[in-house]
N, C-alpha and C positions, 0 to 999 in steps of 0.2 A: 220759451220753456224756462223752467229752471234748468239751465244747462244747455240751451241751444238758442238759435236765433231764427228770425222769420225768414221766409223764402228769399233767396238771393235777389230775385228780380224785384221783389217788394222793397227789400233793403235799399237797393240801388236807386229806387224811385222815391224815397221818402226820408223825411226828417222832420222833427217838430218845429213849431214856429220859432222857438227860441234859438235855433241853430243858425249857422251862417246863411246868408241870402243865396249863396251859390247852390244850395241843395233844394230840390223841388219840394213843394208843400205836400203833406199827406192829406188823405181824406178827412172830413170833419169827424170828430169823435169827442167823447167825454175824456178830457185830459187828466192825467195823473196829477194829483195835488191834494192839499189839505181840504177836507170837507168837514164842516162843523159837527155833523152827526156821528162821525167816526170816533171811536174811543180807544185809548191805549191803557192797558192795565197798569196801575201805579207801580206794582212790583217789577214789571218788565221795564218800565221807564227808569226805575231806580238802578236796575242792572246795566242799562245801556248808557246811563249818564257818564260813567267814568271813561268811556271811549268817545265822548263828545257828541253823543246822539240824543238831543232833546227832541221835542215834537217837530219843530221846524226842520231840524237836520234829518230826521227820519223821513219826512216827506220829500226833502231834497234828494236823499239817496234813492227813494222809490222812483222819483222822476228820472234820475240819472240811469237807474237800472232799466227803466221802461224804454228809453230812447233807442238803444240798439235792438231791443226785443219787439216793441210794438209802436215805435215812433212816438212814444209819449202818451199812448192811449191806455185806457183801463181794459179794453177788450181786444180788438184787432185779431179776430180768429183767422187761422190759416189751415189749410188742409194737409194732405198726406205727402207733401213734397219730400219730406225727410224720413218717411216711414213711421211717423208718430201718430198717424191717423187724423187727429185734430189737436191743434195747439191754440190756446186762448188765454187771455189775461195778461196783466202787466209784466209777468215773468214767463209768459208762454208755457204755462202748465199744460201737460199733454197726456193723452191716453197711453201713448207708447211706453213711456217710462213709469206710468202709474202715478204721476204727480197731480193729474187733474182730478182723479176720482175722489180724493179726500176733500177737495174744495166743493165738489158737487154735493157730497154727503153733508158737509158742514152747512151749506146753504139750505139744503132741504130740512135739516134738523132745526136750524135757526128760525125758519118760517113756521114751524109747528103746524097748527091746524089751518094756516093760511097757504100751505104749500101747494096743494092741488089747484086752488083758484089762481094763485100767482103764476104757476107754471102754465096754466091754460091761457092766461092773459099774455104772457111774454113769449111763449114757445108753443103755440097751438098745433103746429105740424110735426116738429121733431122733439118736443119735450119728453114725451113718453119713451122714445128711443134713447135719448141722451141720459135719462135717469133710470133706465131699465136695469134689472139685475145683471143682464149680460154686459152692459156698458159700465156698470159700477164695479165689476170684477177686475182683479189685477192678476194676470193680464186680461184684457177684454176677451169675451167669448166670440166665436165665429159669427153668431147672429148679429151682434153689435157691429163687428167689423164690416160685414156684408151690407148692413143698413146704412152705415156712414159712407162707405165707398160708393154706394149707389147714389149718394147726394153729391158726388164729385162730377164735374163736367169733363169733357175730352181734354181740356187744358190742364187737368189735375187740380183745379181749384174747387172749393165747395160752392154749391149754388147760392144764389142770392137770398133765398128763404132761410136756409140754415145759417148763413152768415148773419142775417138780420136778427134771428132768434138768439143766437149765441151772444151777439152784441148786446141785445136787450137785457139778457140775464146778467152779463158781466159788467154792465154799466149801471145796474140797479144798486141802490144804497146798501141793501143787504149783502150783495156779493162784494161790494167795495170793502165792507167790514171784514168779510171772510178773507179777501186778498190781503188786507192790512194785517190781520192776525197771522196769516201764513208768513208774510214777510217779516213780522216781528220775531217769529220763531227762528227764521233764517238769521236775523241779526243777533239773536242770542247765541246761535251756533258760531257765528263769525266772532263774537266777543271771546268765546272760549278758545277759538283757534288763534286769535291774536295773542292771547295770554300764553298759549303754548309756544308759538313761534318766536315771540319777543317777550319772554317772561319778565324782563326788567323794564319793558316799555322803551321809549315813550310811544303812545298810541296816537300818532299824527293822523290827520284826516286823509292824507295820502295813503297810509297803510290801511285805514278803515275802508276807503273806497276800493283799493286794490283787493282786499279780502272779500268784500261784498261781490265784486265782479267775478272773482275766482269761484266763489261758492255758487253764484247764480249759473255760471256757464259750465263749470266742470264738477261741481258738487263737493269735491274734496281737495285737500291741500297736500303739499309734500309731507312725507312722514319724517319723524325725528331723525332716523338714520340717514336719510338723503340730505336733510338740512345740515346735519353735523358734518357729513362728508364734504358738502359744498363749502361750508364755512371754513373747514380746515384747509381746503385748497386755496380759498381766497386770502386767508390769513397769512400764508407764506408767499403769496405772489408779489414779486417786486413791483413797486409803484410804476416803474417805467413800462412794465408789460401789461398794465391794466387796460389801456386803450385798445391794444391789439386783441385782447380777449373779448372786449365789447364788440369790436368790428367782426370778430369771428361769429358772434351770435347774429349780428345783422346779415352776415353772409349766409348763414343758415336760413334766416327769414326770407332773404331775397331769392335764394334757390327754391324754396318752397313756393313762394308767390309766383315764380315764373314757370313752375311745373304745370302739367296738364290738369291735374286733379286737385286743385285748390280753388275754393270759391269764396266770394264775398270780399275780395281784396283788390280786384282789378283796377279800381280807381284810386287806390290808396298807397300801395306798397312803394312805388317809385318816389313819391313825395316823402313818405316816411323815411326811407333809406337816406335820402338826401338831407333831410332835416336832422335826423338822429346822428348821422356821421358828422354833421356840422357841430352839433352839441359836443361830441367827443373831441373834435379838432380844437374847440375853444375852451375845453376844460370846464364845461358847465354841467357836469354830472357829479353830484355830491355823494358822500359815502352811503347815505341811506338809499339813494337812487341806484347806486352801483350794485349793492347787495340785492335790492328788489328786482332789478333787471335780470340778475342771475336766477333768482327764485322764479321769476316769470318764465324764463327759458326752461328751467327744470320742470315746471308743471306743463307748459305749453306743448312740449315735445311728447307728452303722454296723452294728449287730447285724441281720443279714439273714435269719436262719432263719425259714422260713415267712413270707417277705416282711415281716419286722420284727415279727412277732407277740409276741416276747419282749423287746422293747426296754425296757419299763418294769421288768420283772423283772430284766433284766440290770443296770439302774441300781440297783435296790433292793439287790441282792446286794453290789455293790461299795460303795455309799454306806454300808451298814450296817457294813462292815468299816472304812471310813475314819473314820466318826463314832463308832463304838463304840455306836451306838444305831440301832435299826431293827427292822422286822418283815419276815420273809421266810417265806412258806408258813405264815403264822399264828403263827410263833414270834417273840415279842418279846423283845428284849434291850435293856438300858439304859433311857434315858428322860431327858427334859429336867428334870423336877422334882427 
């Protein structure tokens, strides 16, 4: 989703080819990356350039976003495991939050007179349901919900036919353009938030990546009042006390990870705690990282999906970006040694 992640069992079993060899391979798919036929509006490109996002960087960020969401695939549909009914696409847009419906509408509009023929070719069984008025409504209507839930098996997964048809739609060139356009709008929002949070800059790629992941998974950022309060406390904190405050955050993270109702972090948290504590011990956290870790903590503790079920994973994702070291979904990068 924008704002969620694929089913924990799928996450635990998958990672793209570019990741470390220790992670199992994911099923074949059309992988997220630059495609020559895709276009970026020049005005949008001009707005994103000051934060270091040219065409190559945009597709790099799309790829990075897609890895925890879809294992690096353009489609990777999943079912109702998190009460979102269906989630699909490189940012896991879904019916539950209403983020999927605009993409379906844009694809339909973009095809124009070719829409019905294309839909019949790509989704002959479920196409009419997916694009029905009931399924395009926000929230979806009961007839849509019933029809889609009927396409789920006893294991809670969508059946092979619906999965294949959603994959065909979301791997089509026309839907790739729709996904790119949606992601570019997200990047425009990220640019505005970066300027708000750090009005004087600089806009390092670390900050850009952190902001993108925050927007994708949690939709919003800390407000001005909370940021000002946090910065006020950090400004008067004696240098000698800073490591202890970081360890307190890691203690919060470890406690969450070891509790009964946290998911998606079983293979990660112990390694993360060890590596991140090592970085603190060796004084290898710079001022930018120090502030960004506190901002990550500030936002992660308000992750409310499934009543906070993903808070530890939320923190892991952003902390890995900030520190350049971490494990997410069993994929380890960096290290303290």
